[in-house]
MARGU-193984 format. One record per residue (C-alpha): residue in one letter; y, x, z; residue number from 1; chain. Coordinates in nm, 3 decimals. Layout:
BEGIN
  aa        y        x        z    i  ch
   a        Y        X        Z  NUM   A
...
END
This chain:
BEGIN
  aa        y        x        z    i  ch
   m   -6.357   18.619    1.983    1   A
   q   -6.656   18.459    1.817    2   A
   k   -6.977   18.640    1.730    3   A
   f   -7.215   18.512    1.462    4   A
   f   -7.559   18.638    1.367    5   A
   v   -7.674   18.523    1.022    6   A
   t   -8.012   18.587    0.864    7   A
   g   -8.033   18.602    0.487    8   A
   s   -7.667   18.701    0.469    9   A
   s   -7.687   18.879    0.134   10   A
   k   -7.716   18.580   -0.101   11   A
   g   -7.714   18.205   -0.139   12   A
   i   -7.612   17.987    0.153   13   A
   g   -7.631   18.281    0.396   14   A
   r   -7.378   18.484    0.202   15   A
   a   -7.147   18.184    0.159   16   A
   i   -7.164   18.112    0.534   17   A
   t   -7.090   18.476    0.616   18   A
   e   -6.790   18.492    0.384   19   A
   l   -6.647   18.171    0.530   20   A
   i   -6.691   18.292    0.886   21   A
   l   -6.509   18.615    0.805   22   A
   q   -6.207   18.414    0.691   23   A
   q   -6.155   18.340    1.060   24   A
   p   -5.957   18.631    1.208   25   A
   d   -6.124   18.598    1.549   26   A
   a   -6.484   18.613    1.415   27   A
   e   -6.735   18.894    1.374   28   A
   v   -7.067   18.870    1.190   29   A
   t   -7.391   19.063    1.212   30   A
   g   -7.591   19.000    0.896   31   A
   i   -7.968   19.035    0.902   32   A
   s   -8.119   19.082    0.558   33   A
   r   -8.300   19.327    0.334   34   A
   t   -7.990   19.416    0.133   35   A
   n   -7.616   19.392    0.185   36   A
   t   -7.346   19.238   -0.037   37   A
   i   -7.071   19.191    0.225   38   A
   i   -6.790   19.440    0.287   39   A
   s   -6.567   19.380    0.591   40   A
   n   -6.465   19.574    0.899   41   A
   r   -6.579   19.271    1.103   42   A
   f   -6.924   19.265    0.944   43   A
   t   -7.226   19.468    1.051   44   A
   h   -7.541   19.476    0.842   45   A
   v   -7.885   19.519    0.997   46   A
   p   -8.142   19.594    0.723   47   A
   i   -8.459   19.402    0.808   48   A
   n   -8.739   19.257    0.598   49   A
   l   -8.825   18.940    0.790   50   A
   e   -9.173   18.940    0.639   51   A
   d   -9.255   19.243    0.853   52   A
   v   -9.266   19.054    1.182   53   A
   a   -9.459   19.329    1.363   54   A
   k   -9.142   19.543    1.362   55   A
   l   -8.904   19.270    1.479   56   A
   p   -8.963   19.280    1.856   57   A
   g   -8.850   19.643    1.870   58   A
   i   -8.532   19.567    1.677   59   A
   v   -8.399   19.225    1.774   60   A
   d   -8.323   19.298    2.139   61   A
   e   -8.090   19.577    2.024   62   A
   i   -7.917   19.340    1.781   63   A
   f   -7.816   19.105    2.061   64   A
   a   -7.738   19.371    2.323   65   A
   d   -7.387   19.445    2.452   66   A
   h   -7.204   19.141    2.318   67   A
   s   -7.061   19.024    2.647   68   A
   g   -6.703   18.900    2.638   69   A
   f   -6.737   18.675    2.334   70   A
   e   -6.619   18.319    2.390   71   A
   k   -6.877   18.191    2.144   72   A
   v   -7.207   18.335    2.015   73   A
   v   -7.397   18.170    1.731   74   A
   l   -7.734   18.249    1.575   75   A
   i   -7.789   18.097    1.230   76   A
   n   -8.151   18.132    1.119   77   A
   n   -8.084   18.074    0.750   78   A
   a   -8.332   18.301    0.569   79   A
   g   -8.622   18.114    0.414   80   A
   y   -8.902   18.153    0.164   81   A
   l   -9.048   17.874   -0.051   82   A
   g   -9.369   18.052   -0.150   83   A
   d   -9.594   17.952   -0.437   84   A
   i   -9.590   17.584   -0.523   85   A
   k   -9.959   17.509   -0.550   86   A
   y  -10.208   17.267   -0.405   87   A
   l  -10.416   17.360   -0.101   88   A
   g  -10.719   17.545   -0.224   89   A
   d  -10.515   17.719   -0.495   90   A
   i  -10.268   17.908   -0.273   91   A
   d  -10.307   18.280   -0.222   92   A
   h  -10.372   18.357    0.146   93   A
   q  -10.096   18.618    0.151   94   A
   e   -9.843   18.357    0.040   95   A
   f   -9.924   18.146    0.345   96   A
   i   -9.876   18.448    0.568   97   A
   k   -9.543   18.538    0.406   98   A
   v   -9.405   18.183    0.429   99   A
   m   -9.499   18.152    0.795  100   A
   n   -9.364   18.497    0.882  101   A
   v   -9.024   18.439    0.721  102   A
   n   -8.981   18.070    0.806  103   A
   v   -9.141   18.046    1.150  104   A
   t   -9.239   18.370    1.323  105   A
   a   -8.921   18.567    1.246  106   A
   p   -8.677   18.292    1.354  107   A
   a   -8.891   18.225    1.663  108   A
   i   -8.864   18.591    1.767  109   A
   l   -8.489   18.588    1.700  110   A
   m   -8.445   18.270    1.905  111   A
   n   -8.652   18.412    2.189  112   A
   s   -8.447   18.732    2.200  113   A
   f   -8.113   18.550    2.160  114   A
   i   -8.186   18.318    2.453  115   A
   r   -8.311   18.604    2.668  116   A
   s   -8.001   18.811    2.590  117   A
   f   -7.739   18.539    2.642  118   A
   k   -7.891   18.302    2.899  119   A
   n   -7.660   18.435    3.171  120   A
   a   -7.356   18.472    2.946  121   A
   v   -7.050   18.255    2.992  122   A
   g   -6.915   18.072    2.689  123   A
   k   -7.048   17.860    2.404  124   A
   k   -7.400   17.950    2.287  125   A
   v   -7.542   17.793    1.972  126   A
   i   -7.860   17.831    1.768  127   A
   v   -7.874   17.659    1.429  128   A
   n   -8.201   17.680    1.241  129   A
   i   -8.171   17.581    0.877  130   A
   g   -8.443   17.323    0.846  131   A
   s   -8.539   17.107    0.550  132   A
   g   -8.619   16.753    0.456  133   A
   a   -8.947   16.905    0.336  134   A
   g   -9.037   16.954    0.702  135   A
   r   -8.989   16.580    0.761  136   A
   h   -9.136   16.439    0.438  137   A
   p   -9.443   16.576    0.253  138   A
   y   -9.425   16.715   -0.101  139   A
   d   -9.740   16.791   -0.295  140   A
   g   -9.770   17.160   -0.372  141   A
   w   -9.541   17.253   -0.084  142   A
   g   -9.803   17.273    0.191  143   A
   a   -9.692   17.609    0.329  144   A
   y   -9.319   17.540    0.308  145   A
   c   -9.336   17.184    0.445  146   A
   s   -9.548   17.288    0.741  147   A
   s   -9.327   17.588    0.817  148   A
   k   -9.013   17.373    0.825  149   A
   a   -9.189   17.114    1.040  150   A
   a   -9.271   17.397    1.279  151   A
   i   -8.909   17.512    1.303  152   A
   d   -8.805   17.151    1.373  153   A
   m   -9.049   17.135    1.665  154   A
   l   -8.948   17.479    1.794  155   A
   s   -8.586   17.363    1.793  156   A
   e   -8.679   17.048    1.986  157   A
   v   -8.876   17.244    2.245  158   A
   g   -8.598   17.501    2.283  159   A
   d   -8.338   17.229    2.327  160   A
   m   -8.556   17.050    2.583  161   A
   e   -8.610   17.371    2.782  162   A
   n   -8.238   17.447    2.772  163   A
   n   -8.158   17.103    2.911  164   A
   l   -8.415   17.143    3.187  165   A
   r   -8.289   17.487    3.289  166   A
   k   -7.924   17.406    3.218  167   A
   i   -7.846   17.749    3.071  168   A
   g   -7.579   17.631    2.828  169   A
   f   -7.732   17.659    2.480  170   A
   r   -7.719   17.406    2.198  171   A
   i   -8.021   17.435    1.967  172   A
   v   -8.043   17.236    1.642  173   A
   s   -8.253   17.230    1.327  174   A
   l   -8.013   17.131    1.049  175   A
   a   -8.144   17.019    0.709  176   A
   p   -7.890   17.094    0.434  177   A
   g   -8.047   16.875    0.166  178   A
   p   -8.105   16.999   -0.191  179   A
   v   -7.864   17.280   -0.284  180   A
   d   -7.804   17.458   -0.615  181   A
   t   -7.984   17.782   -0.524  182   A
   d   -8.253   18.007   -0.673  183   A
   m   -8.510   17.795   -0.490  184   A
   q   -8.418   17.491   -0.698  185   A
   e   -8.465   17.692   -1.017  186   A
   v   -8.814   17.789   -0.903  187   A
   v   -8.895   17.426   -0.823  188   A
   r   -8.781   17.305   -1.165  189   A
   s   -8.991   17.566   -1.343  190   A
   t   -9.313   17.469   -1.166  191   A
   a   -9.601   17.322   -1.364  192   A
   i   -9.630   16.943   -1.328  193   A
   e   -9.994   16.973   -1.219  194   A
   d   -9.876   17.178   -0.919  195   A
   f   -9.588   16.949   -0.823  196   A
   s   -9.577   16.586   -0.933  197   A
   q   -9.212   16.529   -0.836  198   A
   i   -9.054   16.778   -1.076  199   A
   p   -8.878   16.503   -1.277  200   A
   k   -8.688   16.399   -0.964  201   A
   f   -8.559   16.753   -0.906  202   A
   i   -8.470   16.802   -1.272  203   A
   a   -8.274   16.475   -1.261  204   A
   l   -8.080   16.595   -0.954  205   A
   q   -7.966   16.904   -1.143  206   A
   e   -7.889   16.728   -1.471  207   A
   s   -7.688   16.454   -1.297  208   A
   g   -7.479   16.706   -1.103  209   A
   q   -7.611   16.592   -0.766  210   A
   l   -7.689   16.943   -0.639  211   A
   p   -7.402   17.074   -0.424  212   A
   g   -7.318   17.443   -0.450  213   A
   v   -7.376   17.697   -0.176  214   A
   e   -7.004   17.714   -0.091  215   A
   e   -6.981   17.339   -0.032  216   A
   t   -7.296   17.345    0.178  217   A
   a   -7.175   17.643    0.380  218   A
   e   -6.850   17.459    0.459  219   A
   k   -7.047   17.161    0.588  220   A
   i   -7.275   17.380    0.801  221   A
   l   -6.980   17.557    0.963  222   A
   s   -6.801   17.225    1.012  223   A
   f   -7.109   17.097    1.190  224   A
   i   -7.124   17.404    1.414  225   A
   t   -6.756   17.364    1.503  226   A
   r   -6.814   16.998    1.597  227   A
   i   -7.169   17.033    1.729  228   A
   d   -7.091   16.867    2.062  229   A
   q   -7.010   16.545    1.879  230   A
   f   -7.373   16.503    1.770  231   A
   e   -7.671   16.425    1.989  232   A
   g   -8.024   16.544    1.922  233   A
   s   -8.182   16.865    1.802  234   A
   i   -8.287   16.735    1.457  235   A
   q   -7.997   16.683    1.218  236   A
   d   -7.942   16.625    0.846  237   A
   i   -7.617   16.738    0.688  238   A
   r   -7.624   16.442    0.449  239   A
   k   -7.586   16.203    0.742  240   A
   i   -7.292   16.385    0.901  241   A
   p   -6.932   16.280    0.819  242   A
   f   -6.747   16.571    0.661  243   A
   n   -6.375   16.604    0.599  244   A
   p   -6.279   16.937    0.436  245   A
END
Protein backbone atom coordinates (compact mmCIF):
# COMPACT_ATOMS: atom_id res chain seq x y z
CA UNK A 1 0.00 0.00 0.00
CA UNK A 2 0.97 3.60 -0.65
CA UNK A 3 0.16 6.50 1.64
CA UNK A 4 0.06 10.08 0.39
CA UNK A 5 -0.35 13.30 2.35
CA UNK A 6 -1.42 16.27 0.21
CA UNK A 7 -1.83 19.86 1.37
CA UNK A 8 -4.31 22.05 -0.45
CA UNK A 9 -6.26 18.98 -1.53
CA UNK A 10 -9.61 20.73 -1.97
CA UNK A 11 -8.96 22.62 -5.22
CA UNK A 12 -6.61 23.29 -8.08
CA UNK A 13 -3.53 21.15 -8.53
CA UNK A 14 -3.94 19.61 -5.06
CA UNK A 15 -7.40 18.30 -5.82
CA UNK A 16 -6.32 16.99 -9.24
CA UNK A 17 -3.34 15.21 -7.66
CA UNK A 18 -5.56 13.67 -4.98
CA UNK A 19 -8.12 12.42 -7.48
CA UNK A 20 -5.40 10.85 -9.64
CA UNK A 21 -3.79 9.13 -6.67
CA UNK A 22 -7.13 7.65 -5.65
CA UNK A 23 -7.42 6.01 -9.06
CA UNK A 24 -4.68 3.68 -7.85
CA UNK A 25 -6.37 0.86 -5.91
CA UNK A 26 -3.40 0.44 -3.55
CA UNK A 27 -3.24 4.13 -2.51
CA UNK A 28 -4.67 6.08 0.41
CA UNK A 29 -4.65 9.87 0.78
CA UNK A 30 -4.83 12.20 3.75
CA UNK A 31 -5.81 15.65 2.53
CA UNK A 32 -4.83 18.70 4.54
CA UNK A 33 -6.91 21.76 3.72
CA UNK A 34 -9.49 24.16 5.09
CA UNK A 35 -12.39 22.56 3.22
CA UNK A 36 -13.06 19.20 1.60
CA UNK A 37 -14.28 18.35 -1.91
CA UNK A 38 -13.12 14.71 -2.10
CA UNK A 39 -15.33 11.72 -1.29
CA UNK A 40 -13.65 8.30 -1.11
CA UNK A 41 -13.31 5.54 1.45
CA UNK A 42 -9.53 5.77 0.92
CA UNK A 43 -9.44 9.51 1.61
CA UNK A 44 -9.20 11.18 5.01
CA UNK A 45 -9.63 14.92 5.39
CA UNK A 46 -7.84 16.88 8.10
CA UNK A 47 -9.33 20.40 8.34
CA UNK A 48 -6.44 22.82 8.89
CA UNK A 49 -5.92 26.47 8.02
CA UNK A 50 -2.20 26.55 7.21
CA UNK A 51 -2.09 30.26 7.99
CA UNK A 52 -2.55 29.39 11.66
CA UNK A 53 0.92 27.95 12.13
CA UNK A 54 0.80 28.22 15.94
CA UNK A 55 -1.69 25.32 15.99
CA UNK A 56 0.22 23.06 13.60
CA UNK A 57 2.77 21.50 15.96
CA UNK A 58 0.00 20.01 18.09
CA UNK A 59 -1.73 18.51 15.05
CA UNK A 60 0.85 17.32 12.54
CA UNK A 61 2.47 14.62 14.67
CA UNK A 62 -0.94 12.95 14.96
CA UNK A 63 -1.42 13.13 11.19
CA UNK A 64 1.72 11.08 10.56
CA UNK A 65 1.32 8.68 13.49
CA UNK A 66 0.53 4.96 13.09
CA UNK A 67 1.20 4.56 9.38
CA UNK A 68 3.70 1.74 9.66
CA UNK A 69 3.38 -1.03 7.09
CA UNK A 70 3.07 1.19 4.02
CA UNK A 71 5.53 0.36 1.26
CA UNK A 72 5.64 4.00 0.21
CA UNK A 73 4.85 7.25 2.06
CA UNK A 74 4.75 10.59 0.25
CA UNK A 75 4.25 14.13 1.51
CA UNK A 76 3.24 16.65 -1.17
CA UNK A 77 3.41 20.22 0.15
CA UNK A 78 1.22 21.73 -2.54
CA UNK A 79 -0.75 24.48 -0.78
CA UNK A 80 0.46 27.96 -1.60
CA UNK A 81 -0.55 31.60 -1.38
CA UNK A 82 0.44 34.33 -3.83
CA UNK A 83 -0.42 37.31 -1.64
CA UNK A 84 -0.88 40.85 -2.85
CA UNK A 85 1.11 41.76 -5.93
CA UNK A 86 2.61 45.07 -4.91
CA UNK A 87 6.02 46.66 -4.71
CA UNK A 88 7.99 46.63 -1.47
CA UNK A 89 6.87 49.58 0.58
CA UNK A 90 3.26 49.12 -0.58
CA UNK A 91 2.61 45.63 0.81
CA UNK A 92 0.48 45.20 3.90
CA UNK A 93 2.54 43.65 6.72
CA UNK A 94 -0.12 40.98 7.33
CA UNK A 95 0.18 39.82 3.72
CA UNK A 96 3.88 39.12 4.24
CA UNK A 97 3.08 37.12 7.35
CA UNK A 98 0.35 35.12 5.59
CA UNK A 99 2.53 34.30 2.57
CA UNK A 100 5.42 33.14 4.75
CA UNK A 101 3.16 31.10 7.03
CA UNK A 102 1.45 29.22 4.20
CA UNK A 103 4.43 28.88 1.84
CA UNK A 104 7.33 28.38 4.25
CA UNK A 105 6.50 27.84 7.93
CA UNK A 106 3.64 25.37 7.45
CA UNK A 107 5.48 23.11 4.95
CA UNK A 108 8.62 23.30 7.12
CA UNK A 109 6.67 22.04 10.14
CA UNK A 110 5.08 19.29 8.05
CA UNK A 111 8.47 18.23 6.70
CA UNK A 112 9.98 18.22 10.18
CA UNK A 113 7.19 16.05 11.56
CA UNK A 114 7.14 13.73 8.52
CA UNK A 115 10.87 13.04 8.78
CA UNK A 116 10.67 12.55 12.54
CA UNK A 117 7.76 10.13 12.16
CA UNK A 118 9.16 8.02 9.31
CA UNK A 119 12.95 8.20 9.71
CA UNK A 120 13.06 4.64 11.04
CA UNK A 121 10.39 3.28 8.71
CA UNK A 122 11.23 0.77 6.02
CA UNK A 123 10.11 1.52 2.47
CA UNK A 124 10.16 4.44 0.06
CA UNK A 125 9.89 7.88 1.68
CA UNK A 126 9.38 10.98 -0.47
CA UNK A 127 8.79 14.67 0.16
CA UNK A 128 7.84 16.84 -2.81
CA UNK A 129 7.50 20.55 -2.16
CA UNK A 130 5.74 22.39 -4.96
CA UNK A 131 8.19 25.16 -5.71
CA UNK A 132 8.06 27.84 -8.38
CA UNK A 133 10.16 29.47 -11.03
CA UNK A 134 9.37 32.64 -9.09
CA UNK A 135 11.68 31.35 -6.36
CA UNK A 136 14.50 31.11 -8.91
CA UNK A 137 13.86 34.27 -10.97
CA UNK A 138 12.67 37.64 -9.58
CA UNK A 139 9.35 39.22 -10.58
CA UNK A 140 8.56 42.79 -9.64
CA UNK A 141 5.59 42.99 -7.30
CA UNK A 142 6.10 39.41 -6.15
CA UNK A 143 8.56 40.07 -3.33
CA UNK A 144 6.77 37.97 -0.72
CA UNK A 145 5.94 35.06 -3.03
CA UNK A 146 9.35 34.93 -4.74
CA UNK A 147 11.22 34.96 -1.45
CA UNK A 148 8.92 32.32 0.07
CA UNK A 149 9.49 29.95 -2.84
CA UNK A 150 13.24 30.58 -2.72
CA UNK A 151 13.08 29.60 0.95
CA UNK A 152 11.29 26.31 0.22
CA UNK A 153 13.93 25.53 -2.43
CA UNK A 154 16.69 26.00 0.14
CA UNK A 155 14.83 24.02 2.81
CA UNK A 156 14.49 21.17 0.31
CA UNK A 157 18.21 21.30 -0.46
CA UNK A 158 19.15 21.29 3.22
CA UNK A 159 16.74 18.45 3.98
CA UNK A 160 18.09 16.39 1.09
CA UNK A 161 21.69 17.05 2.20
CA UNK A 162 20.91 16.00 5.79
CA UNK A 163 19.14 12.87 4.57
CA UNK A 164 22.18 11.90 2.51
CA UNK A 165 24.51 12.49 5.45
CA UNK A 166 22.38 10.45 7.86
CA UNK A 167 21.34 7.90 5.23
CA UNK A 168 17.76 7.61 6.51
CA UNK A 169 16.17 6.86 3.15
CA UNK A 170 14.20 9.98 2.18
CA UNK A 171 14.09 11.72 -1.19
CA UNK A 172 13.34 15.44 -0.83
CA UNK A 173 12.68 17.64 -3.88
CA UNK A 174 11.34 21.09 -4.65
CA UNK A 175 9.48 20.73 -7.95
CA UNK A 176 8.47 23.81 -9.96
CA UNK A 177 5.36 23.08 -12.08
CA UNK A 178 5.64 26.13 -14.34
CA UNK A 179 2.65 28.38 -15.11
CA UNK A 180 -0.66 26.52 -14.73
CA UNK A 181 -4.22 27.58 -15.52
CA UNK A 182 -5.32 28.17 -11.91
CA UNK A 183 -7.00 30.92 -9.88
CA UNK A 184 -3.54 32.34 -9.22
CA UNK A 185 -3.06 33.09 -12.91
CA UNK A 186 -6.37 34.95 -12.99
CA UNK A 187 -5.21 37.10 -10.08
CA UNK A 188 -1.92 37.81 -11.85
CA UNK A 189 -3.66 38.87 -15.07
CA UNK A 190 -5.97 41.25 -13.21
CA UNK A 191 -3.13 43.09 -11.47
CA UNK A 192 -2.48 46.74 -12.25
CA UNK A 193 0.46 47.28 -14.61
CA UNK A 194 2.11 49.67 -12.14
CA UNK A 195 2.26 46.80 -9.62
CA UNK A 196 3.56 44.19 -12.05
CA UNK A 197 5.34 45.16 -15.26
CA UNK A 198 5.22 41.67 -16.82
CA UNK A 199 1.44 41.34 -17.06
CA UNK A 200 1.49 41.32 -20.91
CA UNK A 201 3.65 38.17 -20.84
CA UNK A 202 1.15 36.34 -18.60
CA UNK A 203 -1.84 37.51 -20.64
CA UNK A 204 -0.11 36.25 -23.79
CA UNK A 205 0.43 32.82 -22.18
CA UNK A 206 -3.29 32.50 -21.53
CA UNK A 207 -4.43 33.86 -24.89
CA UNK A 208 -2.04 31.60 -26.82
CA UNK A 209 -3.19 28.49 -24.95
CA UNK A 210 0.20 27.90 -23.34
CA UNK A 211 -1.17 27.42 -19.82
CA UNK A 212 -1.59 23.70 -19.06
CA UNK A 213 -4.58 22.67 -16.97
CA UNK A 214 -4.39 21.34 -13.44
CA UNK A 215 -5.12 17.76 -14.56
CA UNK A 216 -2.21 17.74 -17.01
CA UNK A 217 0.10 19.22 -14.39
CA UNK A 218 -1.05 16.73 -11.75
CA UNK A 219 -0.27 13.84 -14.13
CA UNK A 220 3.25 15.16 -14.64
CA UNK A 221 3.83 15.62 -10.90
CA UNK A 222 2.72 12.06 -10.14
CA UNK A 223 4.77 10.74 -13.04
CA UNK A 224 7.79 12.50 -11.58
CA UNK A 225 7.15 11.02 -8.13
CA UNK A 226 6.85 7.54 -9.63
CA UNK A 227 10.18 7.97 -11.45
CA UNK A 228 11.91 10.17 -8.86
CA UNK A 229 14.97 7.92 -8.61
CA UNK A 230 15.77 8.66 -12.25
CA UNK A 231 16.50 12.32 -11.46
CA UNK A 232 19.39 13.72 -9.47
CA UNK A 233 19.24 16.86 -7.37
CA UNK A 234 16.73 18.40 -5.02
CA UNK A 235 15.73 21.31 -7.30
CA UNK A 236 13.64 20.26 -10.29
CA UNK A 237 11.45 21.90 -12.95
CA UNK A 238 8.63 19.90 -14.49
CA UNK A 239 9.15 21.63 -17.83
CA UNK A 240 12.59 20.04 -18.12
CA UNK A 241 11.43 16.50 -17.33
CA UNK A 242 10.50 14.09 -20.17
CA UNK A 243 6.88 13.03 -19.80
CA UNK A 244 5.07 10.23 -21.61
CA UNK A 245 1.41 9.89 -20.57
